[in-house]
N, C-alpha and C positions, 0 to 999 in steps of 0.2 A: 274431588269433593272438598268443600270448605271445612267441614267438621264432622267427625265420627261421633255418633251417639252410642247406641248399643247394637250388638249383633251385626247385621248387615244394613243398618239404618244410618243414613248420612243426612246432613243438613247443608242446604245450598241456597243461593239467592234466587228469588223468583225470576230475575232477569235471565238466568241461565237455564230456564226450564227446557228439559229434553225428555219427552215422554217415552224414551226407550226403556226406562226402569219403572218399577212400581212407584207411584207418586202420591204424595199427600200435599195439597196446596193450601198454604196459609197466606192469603194475600187479598187486599182490597183492590188490587189491580185486576179488573175483570177482563182486560185484554189477555191476561195470562190465562184466566179460567177458560175463556171462550176461544182460544186460538184454534185454528184449523188443525194444526199438528196434534194438539192435546186431545181433540175430540175424535180425530179420524185416523191418525197414524201412530198413536201410542202403542207400544209393544208390551208394556207392563200393565199392571192393574191400577186403575184409578181408585185410590183409597179414600177419596173425599176431597171436597173443596170448601174451605171455610174462610171467613173474614178474620177471625182471631184464634189464637192458640187456646183460649179458654173454652171454645166450643168442642174441643176434642176430648174424648175419654182416653187419657194417655195410658192408664193401666191396661185397659182392654186393647188399645192399639199395640203396645209393645208385646203383650202376651199372645197376640193373634196375627202379627204381621207375617207375611210370607217369608220363607227362608231363601229369598233371592234379593238382590240389591234393591233397596227402597230408598227414595230420596224425598225429603221434606223440603219443598221449595217455599221460602218465606220472604216476605217484604221487609222493609227497613225497620219496622217495629217488631213484627213477629219473630224475626231471626234472633235478636237478643233475648226476647222473652223465652223462646225455646231453649236457647243455649244456657241462659241463667238457670232455668228450671232443671236442666240436665246437671249442671254443676251443683245445684242445691240438693239434687237427689243423691249424688255421690257424697256430699258433705253438707248436711242440713245446717251446720254452724258456720259455713263459709260467709265471709263478709262481702259487702258491696265492692270494696276496694280490691279484694282478691279475685272476684269474678271478672272485674274489668281488666286486671292484669292478664288473666288467661285468655279472655276473648280477644284482647289486643294482639296476642301472638298469632291467633288464627287469622285475624284480619290483615295483619302485616304480611303474612305469608300469601294471603289472597291478593293483596296489592301487588306484591312482587310478581306473582305468576300471571295475573290477569291484566294488570295495567302496565307495569314496568318492563316485563319480559315478553316480547312479542312472539317468541316461539311457542308460548302457551296460550296467550290471549289473542293471538292473531286471527283466530277463527271468528271473533266477535265482529259484528257490524259496527260502523261508526256510532249509530244510535245506542247500541248495547254498551259500547265502551263508555260513552258519555254518561249513560244512566249508572253504570258501575262506578264511575269516578264520583258521581254525586252521592251514591250510597256510601262510599268509603271516605268521603270528605270529612274533615274535622267539624265543619258546621254546614248547615243547609237551610232550606226554606220549607215551609209547610205546603204540601201539594194541595191545590184547590179542589181536586176531585176526591182524593182518599182521606184528606185531613191528617196525613202522616208526614212528619219531617222527612225530607229526602235523605238526610244524613243519618245513618244507623247510629253513629257515635253520639249524635244529639238526642237519641232516644233512650240512652242507657238508664237514666233515672226512672223514666216511666216504665221501661221494661222490667227493671228490678222490682218495682211496686206490683207489677202484674204477674211476676213469676212466682212459682211455688214448687216444692219438691213433688215428684211423681211417686205414687205408691207402688213400689216394686220390691220384691223380696231380695234379701242379701245374696242367696245363691244365684238369682237371676243377674244381679249386678256383677258378681265375680265372673260368671261364665260368659257374659256379653260385653263387659267393659273393654274399652280399647287398650292397646298396648301402652299408650302414653300414661294413662292413669294407673294401670297395673304397675308400671315401673316406678311411678312416684310412690305408691304404697310400699313397694318392695324396698325402696331406698329409705323409707321411714322405719319400717319394722320387720323387713324380711319376709313379708307375707306373700302367699300365692305363687311361690316359686314354680311349682309344677304346672300351673296354668300358664305362666309366662313362657316356660320352656316349650310347652305344647304350641302356644301361639307363634313363637318365633320359628319353630321347626316347620309350621304350616307355611309361613312366608318363604323360608329358605328353600323348602322343597320346590316351590313354584319357580324360584330363580334357577335352581339346578336343572329342573325339567325343561325350562325354556332354553337354557344354554345347551343342554343335552340334545334336544330336538334339532336345534340349529347346527350343532356340531355333527350330528348324525347325517343330516342332509348334505353338509359340506363334504364329509368323509366318504359318503356313499358315491357321490359324483366322482371324486378322485379315484376311489377303488374301482369303479366300473370303467373309468378311462384306462386304468392300469391293467384291466382284465377284459380286453375286447371280446364282445360276444356274450359276456356274462349278463345275467338278469338280476333284477333287484332282489328276487327271491333267493338267489344264490348268495348275494351279499348278506341278506338277513341270516341265512343259514350259517355263513362263515363267522359273523360276529357273535351269533348266539352261542357258538361253540367255544368262544374265547372268554374265559372268566373275567378278563379286564373289560370286555366290550359287550357282554351279553345284554346289558341294558339297552343297547342300540337296537336289538332285535325285538324289543317289547312293543307290540302295536299300540299300547296305551301311552307311549312316550309323546305326550302333547299336553298343553295346558288344559284343553277341553276335557281330557280324560285323566287329569292329574289325580283325582281321588282313587281311580282304579289302579293307576301306576303305583301310588304310595302304598296302597293296600297290599300289594304283592311284593314289596321290597322293604328292606330295613335300611338303617342309616349308612351301612357300608356301600350301598349303591350310590348315594349322594357323594360319598368320598371317592368312589370310582369315577364318577363323572368329573369331579373336580381334578383328580389326578390326570385324567385324559386331557382335560383342557390345558393343564400345565405342560403336558408332554407333547401335545400336537401343536406345533408352532405355526401350522398352516391353517388353523381353524378360523382365522379372521377375528378372533376375540382377544381382548387384552386383559382378561381376568387376572393374569399373573402379576399385573401391576398393582392390584388391589390387595394389599397384604392382609386386610381385615378378613378376607374370605378364607384364609388359611386357618384362622382361629375358629371360624364358623364350621369349616369342614371337620375340624378336630373337636368341636363342641367344647371349647375352652371357656366354661361358664364363668370362671372368676374374672377373666379378662373381658368377656363380652358384656357382663352386667356391672362392670366397674363404673360407679358414678363419676369418678374422677377422670375417666377417659371414655366418654360416650360414643366416640367415633366408631368403635367396633360394633356397637349396637345399632347405630343409625345407618350402617352400611346398607341395610335392607331398603332404605328410602332412596338409594341411588339407582335402584333397578326398577324397570317398568312394571314388573309384576306387583310391586307394593307401593310405588311412588304416590299413587292417588289416595291410598288408604291408610298410610302411616304418616302422621304429622311429626316429622323429624325435628322441625323447629321447636315444637312443644316439648319433645323429649330432651332436646338440648337445653331448653329453658329450665325444665325441672331439674336436670342434672346439675345446673349451676347454683341451685338453691341450697340453703342449709336445711338440716333435718327439721328444725323448728318451723321454717317457712313452708316446707313441703307438707308438714302436718297440718298447717293452717289451710293449705289448698285442698287436701284430700280427706281429712278426718274430722 
């Protein structure tokens, strides 16, 4: 996703439309609106299709959006209008220059993953990639059909004029704000520490569960090879009786059932998974080479939340379970700012 807004709502380009999620479409590109995929193969809810962001009741939208991943797909003008409105909701006093600085981090990250780095952008067709390049170009031309400049960056001034803060309560903002902006606020005044810890542990649990599931499958195959004639149920019974490995016997050890797994375990289980990963040299993982995860397993909050060394915090962005949802580029950018500049961004 290009940018996280609130809760499970993300902002993306209309070029990337994939109706696998709940979708809200803000685009004058009617080929997007009327695509066969969007009309007939969408697996999420269609939350509306509009030409402009001004047509949406944003207070109602955010307070009623489903608790599953929702993506707002926006064209080259509506994208910055929505993102600027989001930033003005977090900080009604933010300046034009500062919203541009922040959106530029999001767009530079998008350029890297979608244009420069084929491992991520390789799924796009040549036409999609061409359209994406035009959208992310420094200058563009006015589209004869939509009347919108093809370059998002050329639309900043107009988008700023069209943007405005959304009316959302402060409790809503805190409970649904992304980790990036929560960290910026924390580095300014130490606020919302409990929310940050809860958010981080949510991401970390998913990484440990994914590694644990993979390690369990690997170890069960080796164990059954070492015990000819044994059944998988016997393997489960054996590990369940071992305090170090009882987590392997939990049928909820999977990302799909992560809520149930976390509900029946405390943090000592995450530590047990980590210790097993370090001790089992045949698990095929190289987590032992990532020293930041030792701090995570021990919940060394002083080191993890240290603005002067954000690498311990952004380790979550190196894992597939969080890579799409945490903008580590933005966290790094915020970490490099003075307290005064951070305050201008988020207060």
